[in-house]
C-alpha positions in Angstrom: 8.9 1.4 7.7 8.4 0.2 4.1 5.3 -1.9 3.5 6.1 -5.3 2.0 3.6 -4.9 -0.8 5.6 -1.9 -2.0 8.7 -4.1 -2.3 7.2 -7.2 -3.9 3.8 -6.0 -5.1 1.6 -8.3 -2.9 -1.6 -7.3 -1.2 0.1 -7.6 2.2 -0.8 -4.8 4.7 1.4 -2.5 6.6 3.2 -3.7 9.7 3.4 -1.8 13.0 2.3 -1.3 16.6 3.3 1.6 18.7 4.9 0.4 21.9 5.5 2.6 24.9 7.7 5.6 24.3 10.5 4.1 26.2 10.8 1.2 23.8 14.1 1.2 21.9 14.1 2.2 18.2 17.3 0.8 16.9 17.7 -2.8 15.7 19.6 -4.9 18.2 23.1 -5.8 17.2 24.4 -9.4 16.9 23.2 -12.6 15.3 19.5 -13.4 15.5 16.5 -15.2 14.0 14.6 -11.9 13.8 14.8 -8.2 13.6 12.6 -5.7 15.4 12.6 -1.9 15.7 10.5 -1.8 18.8 12.2 -4.1 21.3 12.6 -7.8 21.4 10.7 -10.1 18.9 7.8 -11.9 20.6 8.7 -15.3 19.1 11.8 -17.2 20.2 14.4 -18.7 17.9 12.8 -22.1 18.1 9.3 -21.0 17.3 7.5 -23.4 15.0 4.8 -21.1 13.4 3.1 -17.7 13.7 0.4 -17.6 16.4 -2.3 -16.6 14.0 -2.1 -19.7 11.8 -3.4 -23.2 12.1 -0.2 -25.2 11.7 -2.3 -28.3 10.8 -4.5 -26.6 8.2 -5.3 -29.0 5.4 -4.0 -28.3 2.0 -6.1 -28.5 -1.2 -8.9 -27.0 -3.2 -9.1 -24.2 -5.8 -9.7 -20.5 -5.2 -10.9 -18.1 -7.9 -10.2 -14.4 -7.2 -11.0 -11.2 -9.2 -8.6 -8.8 -10.7 -9.5 -5.5 -12.5 -8.1 -4.3 -15.8 -5.4 -6.3 -17.6 -1.9 -7.6 -17.4 1.0 -8.1 -19.8 3.9 -9.0 -17.7 5.2 -11.3 -14.9 7.8 -8.8 -13.9 6.3 -6.6 -11.1 9.6 -4.9 -10.3 9.8 -2.5 -13.2 7.9 0.5 -14.4 7.1 -0.9 -17.8 4.1 -3.2 -18.2 1.2 -4.2 -16.0 2.1 -7.1 -13.7 -0.1 -10.1 -13.3 -2.1 -10.3 -10.0 -0.5 -12.6 -7.4 2.8 -13.0 -9.3 5.0 -12.2 -6.2 4.0 -15.5 -4.5 6.5 -17.1 -6.9 9.5 -15.6 -5.0 10.7 -15.7 -1.4 12.1 -12.8 0.6 15.0 -12.9 2.9 12.7 -12.4 5.9 9.0 -12.3 6.5 7.1 -9.7 8.6 4.7 -10.9 11.3 1.2 -9.5 10.9 0.8 -9.7 14.7 3.8 -7.5 15.6 5.0 -4.0 14.8 8.1 -3.7 12.6 9.3 -7.2 13.3 10.6 -9.7 10.7 11.6 -13.3 11.1 14.2 -15.3 9.0 12.7 -16.9 5.9 15.1 -17.5 3.0 17.8 -16.4 5.5 18.4 -18.7 8.4 20.1 -16.0 10.4 20.6 -12.3 10.3 23.5 -10.4 11.9 23.7 -6.6 12.5 27.1 -5.0 13.0 28.2 -3.4 16.4 27.9 0.1 14.8 24.7 -0.9 12.9 26.5 0.1 9.8 26.2 -3.3 8.2 23.8 -6.3 8.1 24.5 -9.9 7.0 22.1 -12.6 5.9 23.0 -16.3 6.0 20.9 -18.3 3.7 19.4 -21.7 4.5 21.2 -24.7 3.1 18.0 -26.3 1.9 16.8 -23.2 -0.1 16.2 -24.1 -3.7 14.8 -22.6 -6.9 12.0 -24.6 -8.6 14.6 -26.1 -11.0 16.5 -27.6 -8.1 19.4 -25.2 -8.1 20.5 -23.8 -4.7 19.8 -20.2 -3.8 23.1 -18.4 -3.2 24.5 -15.2 -1.9 25.3 -14.3 -5.6 21.5 -14.4 -6.3 20.9 -12.0 -3.4 23.6 -9.6 -4.6 22.4 -9.7 -8.2 18.8 -9.1 -7.1 19.7 -6.1 -5.1 21.9 -4.5 -7.7 19.4 -5.3 -10.5 16.4 -3.8 -8.7 18.4 -0.8 -7.6 19.6 -0.1 -11.2 16.5 -1.2 -13.2 13.6 -1.5 -10.8 11.0 0.9 -9.8 12.3 4.2 -8.4 11.4 3.5 -4.8 14.2 0.9 -4.6 16.8 3.6 -5.1 15.1 5.7 -2.4 14.8 2.9 0.2 18.3 1.5 -0.5 20.1 4.8 -1.0 22.3 4.4 2.2 23.7 1.0 1.1 27.3 1.5 -0.1 28.4 -2.0 -0.9 27.3 -5.6 -1.1 29.9 -8.3 -0.3 29.6 -12.1 -0.8 31.5 -13.7 2.0 30.5 -17.3 1.1 27.9 -19.1 -1.0 25.4 -18.6 1.8 26.5 -15.3 3.4 26.0 -11.8 2.0 26.8 -8.5 3.7 25.3 -5.1 3.1 27.4 -2.2 4.2 25.8 1.2 5.0 26.9 4.8 4.7 26.6 5.0 8.5 24.7 3.5 11.4 21.9 6.2 11.5 19.4 4.5 9.2 17.8 2.4 11.9 15.3 0.5 9.7 17.6 -0.4 6.8 18.3 -3.9 8.0 14.6 -4.7 8.0 14.0 -3.1 4.6 16.8 -5.3 3.2 15.1 -8.3 4.8 12.1 -7.6 2.5 14.2 -8.1 -0.6 12.6 -10.5 -3.0 15.5 -12.8 -4.2 15.5 -13.5 -7.9 17.4 -16.3 -9.8 20.5 -14.8 -11.4 21.1 -17.8 -13.6 17.6 -17.7 -15.1 17.7 -14.0 -15.9 21.0 -14.2 -17.7 20.3 -13.6 -21.3 16.9 -12.0 -20.6 16.3 -8.2 -20.5 15.1 -7.3 -17.0 13.9 -3.9 -18.1 11.2 -5.2 -20.5 7.8 -6.7 -19.6 8.0 -10.5 -19.4 5.3 -12.9 -20.6 7.2 -16.1 -19.8 6.5 -17.7 -16.5 9.5 -16.9 -14.4 11.6 -19.2 -12.2 10.9 -18.8 -8.6 11.5 -20.3 -5.1 8.2 -19.7 -3.4 5.2 -21.9 -2.7 3.5 -21.3 -6.1 4.4 -21.4 -9.8 2.6 -20.1 -12.9 0.6 -23.1 -14.3 -1.3 -21.3 -17.2 -2.3 -17.9 -18.3 -4.0 -15.8 -21.0 -2.7 -12.3 -21.1 -5.2 -9.8 -19.9 -7.8 -12.5 -19.1 -6.7 -15.1 -16.5 -3.7 -16.5 -14.7 -3.5 -19.6 -12.6 -0.9 -20.5 -10.0 -0.4 -24.0 -8.6 1.1 -24.9 -5.3 4.5 -26.7 -5.5 4.2 -30.3 -4.3 6.8 -31.1 -1.7 8.0 -27.5 -1.6 11.3 -27.1 0.2 10.0 -24.3 2.4 6.7 -25.8 3.5 7.7 -26.5 7.1 9.7 -23.3 7.8 8.3 -21.5 10.9 7.3 -18.5 8.7 5.4 -20.7 6.2 3.7 -23.4 8.3 0.0 -23.1 8.2 0.0 -20.7 5.2 -0.3 -21.2 1.4 -3.0 -23.8 1.9 -4.8 -23.6 -1.5 -3.7 -26.0 -4.2 -4.7 -23.6 -7.0 -5.2 -19.9 -7.1 -6.8 -18.4 -10.2 -7.2 -14.7 -11.0 -9.9 -13.8 -13.4 -9.7 -10.4 -15.0 -12.7 -8.1 -15.4 -13.2 -4.7 -17.1 -14.3 -3.0 -13.9 -15.4 -3.6 -10.3 -19.1 -3.8 -11.2 -18.6 -6.7 -13.5 -16.3 -8.4 -11.0 -19.1 -8.1 -8.4 -21.6 -9.7 -10.7 -19.2 -12.6 -11.3 -18.9 -13.1 -7.5 -22.7 -13.2 -7.1 -22.8 -15.8 -9.9 -20.3 -18.0 -8.2 -17.4 -17.4 -10.6 -15.4 -15.7 -7.9 -15.0 -17.3 -4.4 -13.8 -14.4 -2.2 -13.7 -10.6 -2.2 -12.9 -7.7 0.1 -15.6 -5.1 -0.2 -14.4 -1.5 -0.2 -17.6 0.2 -1.4 -19.9 1.0 1.5 -23.0 1.1 -0.7 -22.4 -2.4 -2.0 -21.8 -3.7 1.5 -25.1 -2.1 2.7 -27.3 -3.0 -0.2 -25.6 -5.2 -2.8 -25.5 -8.6 -1.1 -29.2 -9.3 -1.2 -29.1 -12.0 -3.8 -30.4 -15.6 -3.9 -27.2 -17.4 -2.9 -26.7 -15.1 0.0 -30.3 -15.5 1.2 -29.8 -19.3 1.0 -26.7 -19.1 3.2 -24.3 -20.0 0.5 -22.4 -16.7 0.8 -21.1 -15.4 4.1 -20.3 -11.8 5.1 -17.9 -10.8 7.9 -16.5 -7.6 9.3 -13.0 -8.3 10.7 -11.5 -5.6 12.9 -7.9 -4.5 12.5 -5.4 -2.2 14.1 -3.7 -1.0 10.9 -2.6 2.6 10.5 -4.9 3.9 7.7 -2.6 6.4 6.0 -4.0 8.9 3.6 -6.4 8.3 0.7 -7.4 11.5 -1.1 -8.1 13.4 -4.3 -4.5 14.4 -5.1 -3.4 17.6 -6.8 -0.6 17.4 -9.3 1.1 20.6 -8.2 3.4 20.4 -11.3 0.3 22.0 -13.0 0.4 25.8 -12.8 -3.2 26.2 -11.6 -2.5 24.0 -8.5 0.7 25.6 -7.3 -1.0 28.2 -5.1 -1.8 26.9 -1.7 -4.9 29.1 -1.5 -6.3 27.4 -4.6 -5.8 24.0 -3.2 -7.5 25.0 0.0 -10.4 26.3 -1.9 -10.9 23.1 -3.7 -10.7 21.2 -0.4 -13.5 23.4 1.0 -15.7 22.4 -1.9 -15.8 18.7 -1.0 -18.7 17.9 1.2 -17.7 14.7 3.1 -20.7 14.6 5.4 -23.1 14.6 2.5 -21.1 11.9 0.7 -20.9 9.8 3.9 -24.6 10.0 4.5 -25.8 9.6 0.9 -23.2 7.4 -0.7 -21.4 5.5 2.1 -24.3 4.8 4.5 -22.4 6.5 7.3 -19.7 3.8 7.2 -16.6 5.9 7.2 -14.5 8.2 9.4 -12.9 11.3 7.8 -9.2 11.2 7.5 -7.4 14.1 9.1 -3.8 13.0 9.1 -1.3 11.4 6.7 -0.7 9.0 9.6 -4.3 8.4 10.6 -5.4 5.8 13.1 -2.0 5.9 14.9 -0.2 7.8 17.6 1.9 9.4 14.9 -1.0 11.6 13.7 -0.8 15.3 14.7 -3.6 16.9 16.6 -4.3 20.1 18.4 -1.5 22.7 18.5 2.1 21.6 18.3 3.7 20.2 21.5 6.9 21.8 22.9 8.9 19.0 21.3 7.2 19.6 17.9 7.7 23.3 18.2 11.4 22.8 18.8 11.6 21.1 15.4 9.3 23.5 13.5 10.7 26.8 14.8 13.8 26.5 12.6 11.4 26.6 9.6 9.3 29.6 10.6 8.7 31.8 7.6 9.3 28.9 5.3 6.2 26.9 6.2 2.5 28.0 6.6 2.1 30.2 9.7 -1.0 28.3 10.6 1.2 25.4 11.6 2.1 27.4 14.8 -1.2 29.1 15.5 -4.1 26.8 14.5 -5.3 23.3 15.0 -5.7 21.7 11.6 -9.4 20.9 11.0 -11.2 19.9 7.9 -14.5 21.7 7.0 -17.6 20.1 8.4 -21.2 20.4 7.0 -24.6 19.3 8.2 -24.8 16.7 5.5 -27.8 18.3 3.8 -25.9 19.2 0.7 -26.0 22.9 1.6 -22.3 23.8 1.6 -22.7 27.5 1.0 -20.5 28.7 3.9 -17.5 26.6 2.7 -18.1 27.6 -0.9 -18.2 31.3 0.0 -14.9 30.9 1.8 -13.5 29.0 -1.2 -14.5 31.8 -3.5 -12.7 34.3 -1.3 -9.5 32.3 -1.4 -9.7 32.0 -5.2 -10.2 35.7 -5.6 -7.2 36.4 -3.3 -5.2 34.0 -5.6 -6.1 36.1 -8.7 -9.1 34.3 -10.1 -12.4 35.9 -10.9 -15.9 35.1 -12.3 -16.4 36.3 -15.9 -19.7 37.1 -17.5 -20.2 33.5 -18.5 -20.0 32.4 -14.9 -16.7 30.8 -15.4 -13.7 31.2 -13.0 -10.9 32.7 -15.0 -7.4 34.0 -14.3 -5.9 37.4 -15.1 -5.4 36.3 -18.8 -9.0 35.2 -19.1 -8.1 31.5 -19.1 -10.9 29.3 -17.5 -10.1 27.1 -14.5 -10.6 23.7 -16.1 -9.0 20.4 -15.3 -9.4 16.6 -15.5 -9.9 14.1 -12.7 -8.3 10.8 -14.0 -9.8 7.6 -12.6 -9.0 3.9 -13.2 -12.3 2.5 -12.0 -15.9 3.6 -12.6 -16.7 2.9 -8.9 -15.2 6.3 -8.0 -17.3 8.2 -10.5 -20.2 8.4 -8.0 -17.9 10.4 -5.6 -16.1 12.4 -8.3 -19.2 13.6 -10.2 -20.9 15.2 -7.2 -17.6 16.9 -6.4 -17.5 18.2 -10.0 -21.0 19.6 -9.5 -19.8 21.4 -6.3 -16.8 22.9 -8.2 -19.1 24.0 -11.0 -20.8 26.3 -8.5 -17.4 28.0 -8.1 -17.1 28.4 -11.9 -14.6 25.5 -12.1 -14.9 22.8 -14.7 -13.7 19.4 -13.6 -14.0 16.7 -16.2 -14.1 13.1 -14.9 -12.4 10.6 -17.1 -12.1 6.9 -16.5 -9.4 4.9 -18.5 -8.2 1.3 -18.5 -5.6 0.0 -16.1 -2.7 0.1 -18.6 -3.4 3.6 -19.7 -3.9 4.8 -16.1 -0.6 3.3 -15.0 1.3 4.7 -17.9 -0.1 8.2 -17.3 0.4 8.2 -13.6 3.9 6.8 -13.8 4.7 9.8 -16.0 2.7 12.3 -13.9 0.4 13.0 -16.9 -2.7 14.0 -15.0 -4.3 16.9 -13.2 -5.9 15.1 -10.3 -6.2 11.5 -9.3 -7.3 9.4 -6.4 -4.2 8.1 -4.6 -3.3 6.4 -1.4 -0.2 7.0 0.8 -0.1 4.0 3.1 1.7 4.1 6.4 3.0 1.8 9.1 3.6 2.6 12.7 7.3 2.9 11.9 7.6 5.4 9.1 11.1 5.8 7.5 12.8 5.5 4.2 9.5 5.2 2.2 8.8 8.9 3.1 11.5 9.9 0.6 9.5 8.3 -2.2 6.3 10.1 -1.1 7.4 13.7 -0.5 11.0 14.6 -1.6 12.4 16.7 -4.5 14.4 13.9 -5.9 11.3 11.8 -6.4 9.1 14.6 -7.7 11.1 14.4 -11.0 11.5 10.6 -11.2 8.9 8.8 -13.4 7.3 6.0 -11.5 7.9 7.4 -8.0 5.2 7.6 -5.4 5.5 11.4 -5.2 2.4 11.8 -7.3 1.7 15.3 -5.9 5.0 16.6 -7.1 6.2 18.0 -3.8 9.6 19.6 -3.9 10.3 21.6 -0.8 13.6 21.7 1.0 11.9 21.9 4.4 9.9 18.8 3.7 13.1 17.1 2.5 14.7 17.9 5.8 11.8 16.8 7.9 11.8 13.4 6.0 15.4 12.9 6.9 14.7 13.8 10.5 12.1 11.0 10.6 14.4 8.5 9.0 17.2 9.4 11.5 15.0 9.2 14.7 16.8 6.9 17.2 14.0 6.3 19.6 10.2 6.0 19.6 9.6 9.3 21.3 11.7 11.3 18.8 10.0 9.4 15.9 6.6 10.4 17.1 7.4 14.1 17.5 9.3 14.3 14.1 6.5 12.5 12.3 3.8 14.7 13.8 5.9 17.8 12.7 6.1 16.4 9.1 2.3 15.6 9.2 1.5 19.2 10.2 3.5 20.7 7.3 2.0 18.4 4.8 -1.6 19.1 6.1 -1.3 22.9 6.1 0.1 22.9 2.5 -3.3 21.4 1.4 -1.6 19.0 -1.1 -4.7 16.8 -1.2 -8.5 16.7 -0.5 -8.5 14.0 2.3 -11.0 11.1 2.0 -12.0 8.6 4.6 -11.1 5.3 6.2 -12.5 2.2 7.8 -11.2 0.1 10.7 -12.5 -3.2 9.6 -12.0 -5.6 6.7 -15.3 -6.3 5.0 -15.1 -9.7 3.4 -17.6 -11.8 1.4 -17.0 -15.4 0.5 -18.7 -18.5 -0.7 -19.1 -20.9 2.3 -16.3 -23.3 1.7 -13.5 -21.5 3.7 -12.3 -21.8 7.2 -10.0 -19.3 8.9 -7.9 -19.6 12.0 -9.6 -18.8 15.3 -7.2 -15.9 15.9 -7.0 -13.0 13.4 -3.7 -11.1 13.3 -3.8 -7.5 14.5 -2.3 -5.9 11.3 -3.6 -8.0 8.4 -6.3 -10.1 6.9 -3.9 -13.0 6.3 -6.0 -14.7 3.7 -3.1 -17.0 2.9 -3.8 -18.7 6.3 -7.3 -19.6 5.4 -8.1 -23.1 4.0 -10.9 -24.9 2.2 -13.1 -27.4 4.1 -13.6 -30.3 1.7 -17.1 -31.2 3.1 -18.3 -27.6 2.8 -16.9 -27.4 -0.7 -18.7 -30.5 -1.7 -22.0 -29.3 -0.2 -21.6 -26.0 -2.0 -21.0 -27.7 -5.3 -24.2 -29.8 -4.8 -26.2 -26.7 -4.0 -24.9 -25.0 -7.1 -25.8 -28.0 -9.3 -29.3 -28.0 -7.9 -29.7 -24.3 -8.5 -28.3 -24.7 -12.1 -29.2 -28.2 -13.2 -28.1 -27.6 -16.8 
């Protein structure tokens, strides 16, 4: 299933929980307040709020958050430009996913959703009270216009996810129907529920394909109050917002003002947090979590640290080869470079032992392959024998393991054997060269200096093989432009997953997306077998077949060595100045920061402590 942050650009996490294999996979037909791929929704039609919120949470207060790089647009839906952090809270989606359930969405802008008997259409009926910030009603025409505009001019993944939609019909001012090619795409109704609805009347006369530096009209809980391009943007909560008491919104959106301050890099942003300029951060650097929070405000109890467990699938983060480049097209070369990375040394010396190695594209879930293929997986894979690596059938996929001492000789020796078999040799200058004498030299492109401490030791290990890897860090805008156009040799990328993979796999792995600028197929994979496996995953009609098909796809991806897998954590590490309160219950599949609120008494005490510490 598509992650909501891929559709509307938020920081929302993936949905999904694997229910027993007997649970149905197809969305139930008929009229309902919710959609679910894995059985019945937990919450009834008359539910008043999500179970992980405080429905009586007080509103008020200001929150300062950090963003890295720059921004030059309030249009997050197109390839051009760099969108402002937080901008998607301006708009509403047709439905909203529960962070406590797998692949389940509840009516939001829509009051009801209806799935046809053959599952070849879905209809959304909008709420009568739904309004844009200018007071105009939100209509079915807005929904149709948003869909058609995003599919025509939006980022490439829209075309991938919505490829099976054949027609959009307006049946009344409040009812819109999406018709499908057939009823096989089981998750398409939920994906359409994630559509961010945009105001047709506001965009008329404006060019949707260009970056926008005019605060856009929205329907959501916040509006743009002020901004300075590349420096700061402030959002203010809408007073008497029409959707405040919707079941999907009650207890959320509790801050009056959310301000994003932009910093050149993560190091400067961290210093701003320690100085009290930033109120909340999620820490993703293990070294900082272990050693970086010993500063005066923390010692005085003004800053709190928490590790909050989650049950999210962790997907795949990795060093990613751009196999469009000639020197990465040979699988043996990619495997050799994978062998050169010493995770155990990095985990011990850089990460304080905080991470688990990622060994699947669907890690931390039952969808991850392990051991040898099951009979069900073999039934899928046998038809591709001779077209996929033979190891898929005969070996368990395992990443190399070292003792963590930094002595990686055995793996480097094996890597050199693979490189020699692929036609590379060491010349008299101790460089690895091809048959034409061209040296093996490439660039690792980064967007943040924080990854340099991982990339530079890796470059040293490759140097022992005669390979030159240059590490280059560029600003956010340049990085996005280059990666959108696949102008890189190697990058760090993340392929997020839910427990209900489907249409988004086309954007990650298929031929059509390998050639489309701005797609998520950063690797450049174009393999008819993988295309077929992706379609099998999308067409799975029950949980059991989805598991077997996804594991088969996972094995083929792993044995092709398209990436050098990284690591993952199973907790959110959060640091915040002590003015926040969060609900007693944390959702299983998200941090849900929008359910937190500010305690006025704590905020006042905090301000007094800050004044005493800085009397000037």
